N, C-alpha and C positions, 0 to 999 in steps of 0.2 A: 642648422638655424644656430644665430648668435645668440647668447643671453644679452638680458637687460641689466646694466650696471645698478649695483645698490648706494643709487646717489640721491636719496631724498631720509632725511629724519624725521624726527618726533613734531618740530613745527610744522613742516609740510606736509604731515598727516592730520594734524588738527587743522590747521587753515584750511585742509580740504573738507573736513568736516563742517566748521563752522564756516568758509569762505562760502563756499558752495550753496550751503543751507540758506544761511543769510545773505538772501540778493534782491530780486526782484519783488518774490512773493510776500514780504512783509508790507511792501510799499504798495504794491497794485492789487493786491486778495485784500486789503483791509475793509474797502466798500463791499466787496463781495459778500465777505463774511457776516458784514452787519446786514446787508440785504436779507442775503440768506434767514438770518435771524430774527425775521420780522420788524429789525430797527431796533431789536432789543440788545441792550449791552451788556447784562448780566448774561445773557443768552452766548452772544459774539465771545465773550471772556471764557464761558464754561467752553464753547468749542476751539478756540485756542489750546485751551489746558487738555481738552480731551485728545486734541491731534497733538499735544506736545509731549503726554502721556504714553501716549501710542510710540512716539517715535522712540522716547529714551529706554522703554521695555525692549523695544523691537534692536536697541543699538546694542543693549543690555545682553540680549541672549547674542547675537551675531560676535558681540565681543568675546563671549563664551567658544563661539566654533571658531573666532579666527586665533583665539590661542592655542589651537590645538593644527590647524591647518595654514601650511604656507605654499603656494606655488606661484601660477603665472597672473591668475586675476579673481581676487576675492569671491564673491557670487556665485559664479561660474565654477571655482574649484569646489567650493562647497555644496552644490547641488552636482555635482559630479562624484562626488565623492561619497553623496549620500545614496543616488540613486541611477550610478553608472554614467557611460562615457555618451550615451544618448541625450538621457536625459540633461545633460550639462550642455550638450550640444545645442540644444532647442533653445535653453535659458539663453545664451551664449547671442545663439539667431536673432532671438526676440529684443534683447539691451542693444544688439550693435545695429539692427533694424529698424527698428521703431522707437527704442526707449531713449538713447541716448540722442539720436539725431533732432526728435521732436522737441524734445526740453530745449537744445541749443537753439533750433528756429525758434522758439519764443522767447529765448532768453536773447537772442540776437535782435529781434524787434522791440522789446522792453527798452534794452538799453538804448537804442535807435530813437525811440519814440521820446523817452527822458532827454537825449539830444538835441532832439528838434525842436523839442517846447523850451528848452533852456535859450536857446538863438531864436524865437521866437517865430519860425520859419512853418511854412501852411503844408510843405511836400517834402518829399525828399527821406520819408521813414524807411521805405522797403530797400532806399539804394544804398542807404546809410548800414543798415541789417547787414545789406548782402558785404560791405566794406568790413565790417566787424567779425564777420566769420571768416572772410578774408584773411583779414591779419592776424588774427588767435590761432588759427589753424597753421599758418607760416610761422607764427613763434612755437608753435609746440614740435612744429617739425626739423626745423632748423635749429631751436635750441629749449631743448625740454628743461635743462637747467634754468635757464633765463625764466621761462615758465614758472617753474616753480617759485622761482625768488619773488616773480607778481603776483603769483595767489599769497604768499604770506603777506608782502605789503598792501595788498589791495585788503586781505582780510581787515588787516590793524585800521585802515583808514576807513573802514566802511562802519566801525561801531563807534565813532566819531559822531554821525547824526543820529545813530540810533541813541547814543547818550545824552545829545543834545536833546532831541525829541521826550523822551522820557523826564531826564531830572527837570528841566526845565518847565514840562507839560503837567508834570504830577503838582510839583509846587506852587506852579501859577493855579491850576483847579481847585488844589486846598485851599488856599488862600482867596479866590473869587466864588468859589461854590459850583464852578462848570461840574465836576466831578462828579457832586453829588445828584446835579441837576440829569449828568448825562445817564447815570446809574437809574434815577427816577421816572425820567422821560423817554418812552420811545420816539423816534423816527415817525413822522406822521405822513412821508412821502412814502411810505412801502406799508400797501394795504396787508402783504403775507409773504411770508418767505418760503424757501424750499424746506425748511424744519433743522434740526438742530446737526442730522445726518448729513445731509447737502453743505450746511455749513462748517462742520466737521472736514468734509471732503476738499472744502476751497483751500481749508488751514493745511491741507494735505501736499499742496503744490509748495505752500511757503516754507514748510517741514522737509521737504525732499530733497535730497542730493546728498546727505551724508552717506549713503551708499557708493556713490561713485570714489569715495576714498581706496576702497578697498581694490579697485581697479590698479593702481601701482604697489601691489601688494608686493609684485617682484621687485620691487626696486626701492624699497625701505629697506633700511638698518635693524636689524632685529628685530622683522614684522610679526612675530607672534609678540611680542613683550608692546613694543610701540601700537599697531594697529589698535589693539582692545582697549589701550587707553585712551588711545584718539576720539573712538567711537563713542566710549560712553561719557567723559569729561567734556568732550566737543558737543555734543546732542544735548546736556541737561543745561551748560549755558546759553545754548539756542533759547532753550526754553525760558527761562527766566531774562534774557534778554527783552523778547517778544511780549510776554506780559508786561515788564513794565514801560515798553515801547508805546503798546497799546493805550494804556493807560493815562501815557504822556498825551496821546493825540485826544483823548476823551477829556483832559482837561482846560484845553483849550475851544475845541469844536464840538458843537452838539453833536447829538446822531445823525437830525438832518444835513448840518454842513460837511460831515464827514461822507455822508452818501453822495452830496452835491460836488463837495470838491473832488471826489474818485479817487484816480491817480496820484494828485497834486495835493493830498491831505497832509502829509509831513513838511512840504514846502510851505504851504498856508500856516501851518502851527508856528514855524520858524518866523515866517514874515510878519506873523500878529506882533511877535515876542522882538524880534531884532530889526526889523525891518526889511526893506526889499532885499539889500543886501544880504543881509542874512541869509535870506530865502536862495538867491541865486549860487550863494557860496553852498547850501545844502543841496542843491540840485547837482551840483559837481560832484559832492560825497556821494549822490546816491546813483548817478551815472558811474562811477569807478566803483561803487558796490555790484552793479547789475554785470561790469566787464569782469569784474573777478571770480562772480558768477557764471558766466559767461566760459572764460578760460579753465575753470575747474572740469564744467561738463564736456570740453570738447578735451581736456587729457583723460577722460573717460571714451570719447567717440573716439581718440584718436588711437585708441588700443583694442577696439571692438574687435574686428575681423583678425587684428593679432592673436587675440586670445583662442579664436576659433584653429586660426591656421597654424598656430604653435602645438597644437594636437595632432597636425596630421588631417585635418578636416577642414568642410567647406569648399567653397569653389578657389580654382589657383592657391591653395594653400602654401605652394613652396611662394610665390610671389607675396601674399600676406604676409608670410612670416619671417621679411627680409627686416633685421633693425641695421640703420645706417652705418655704416663703419664709422664716418667722421662726427656722429652726433649723436646715434645711441639712441635714436628716435624710429619707431614704429612706421617710418614715410609712407610705405602702401597703403596700409591702414586707416593712415591718418587723413589720404587723400579719396579714399571710399567713404571714411566717416563725413568730409566735405561734401560731397555728392548726394549722401542721402540728407544731409541737413539742408541743403535748398531744396530737396524735392519735397520736405516736411514745412520748411517755408514759403511754399507757393501753393501747398495744402492751407496754413496757415492765414495768408492772403487770400484764399478763396472765402474762409469766413466771412471776415468783411466786405467782399465784393458780391455775395450774396450767392455762391457758387450751388451751397447745397439746402438751401431753404430754411434750412436752421443752423446752428452754431456746434460743429465738431471740436469739441473742447480737448485740445492735444496736449493742452497744460495741464490736465487732470487724470482723464481717462488712462493713459500709458500708467501713472503711477497704482493706479488702482488693479491692474493687470498684474504689477508686480507683488503686492501683495498676496495674491493668488499663490506666486510661489515661494513667498515667504512661510506661508501654511505648512507647505510642505515641508520647510525645514524645519518648522518647530517640533511636527511628528517626528521626524529624523531624530532631533536631541533627544525628545522622553524615550524614546525605543534604544537608542544606544549611549549615549551620555552617560554609563552607569558609573562614572566615577565621579560626577556632582552630587551637592547635595539637594535635598528634598525643593528647595526654593530652585535654584538654577535650573535643576533639570525640568520639572515640573510646573511650578505656579509662575516661572516666568514667562516660559512659553505657553502658555495656558492663557494667560494676560495679554502677553503680543498676538497671540491667535482671535483672539475677542476682538481686541483693538484692528486688526486688520480686517477680520469681517464688517465689522460699522464702517472701514471707509469703503469696504465693497459694494456695501448697501446703498451708502452713499452715491456710489457712481451708476449703479440701477437705475437711479430716478433721474439721472441726465438727461440731456437733450441727444438724441443719437447714437445711444450706448451700444445699441444692437447694431449698428452699422459699424462703430469703428471695432466691435467683437468680432463681427463678422472678417471683417479687414487685416485684423490680427490673424486670426485663424486660415485666412489666406496665404499671410506673408510667413506664418509657422509651415504652410504644408508644402509653398514654394522651397522652404529650405532643405526638405528631407531627403532630393535625389541627391545631397552632396554631404550626407551623413555617412559616408562609408571612408575609414580612414584611408589618405591616401599614405606614400614614401615622401619625406622630404628631406 
């Protein structure tokens, strides 16, 4: 098996953390969090703060793990080190078959949705979603270095609309009194929400993605120092940006208006302040933001089966362990990632077509299952990391574990949780026959 080159530096790692986390979620989950909070802005802000704190503490614990372990694929490596090769294989199988492709499918749809709205078309969302997926998978297959450069560029660009909404919205809201009104008056169009736990789960999608940065562990220069810094500082920056952004929206739109605007709330904010041209320009920035996140997730999805095959595990290990000699990309693994993403895009389409009777939210449920995996790693840290101080070894993992349980509790209350749970178990069982190591 060929080795992956050390081609990425600290800025690519930070860009993956910030760039994947800050993407579509902060835009299209704003109204969902407010609805789940019963239309109450203080409750919604508390949900954003709790979700962000959970992410930062979790990333902090993973930073301590990353400073000790450097192999092929971060999360899988950590679980394998903690509980053995078979346990690591099952985590990699879940990430490859469910986690990465589900989020890729959702992000492709969100990116296409914003694009179609920008040009004023009424159809073509699903076709454009396929086009976006094809383009970025090809980019990661034939030019992974260029894909990394796009990740950094998109991260810088996507901060522009968030900064505009935050700064202008907060100033406008404090001047007009709208901010105080939003805090004092809950939305009247929402009779009751799912509660704080469900609202926090909605923020989990907006905060998710930082773990994908560990998938390029083998390609990072000085990974044991680079990755921990990227995880901690990147996740902290995201929480600050999100809170300011949400305050900016509440300074221009009332809670009822935010819910009515839905995914277009940030566009309406800029349109009200700078006019229609400003709203159009913001839409372009939002699309670039979503595509940056999509690319980052595809970087992870492209390496999914490779992380399994590089250990001599999984179906056709020799085939999926191939590293393209010309581009240094995990070509065959990426092709499988594309096929799986297409499958989950069909499932996501089925939600809107009414195939299931209820909404199977693959934008949130896979994330909750990942938090179950995290809890196992926190226990391992407390047992084995004897060289750490009391806070790093016990306090941080316990706090992160409590946050994980809270996210899981929110997921249990979602529609079709049992259905998705059974589907996940079925997928895991299907991977068991390939758990035996093969010569490659």
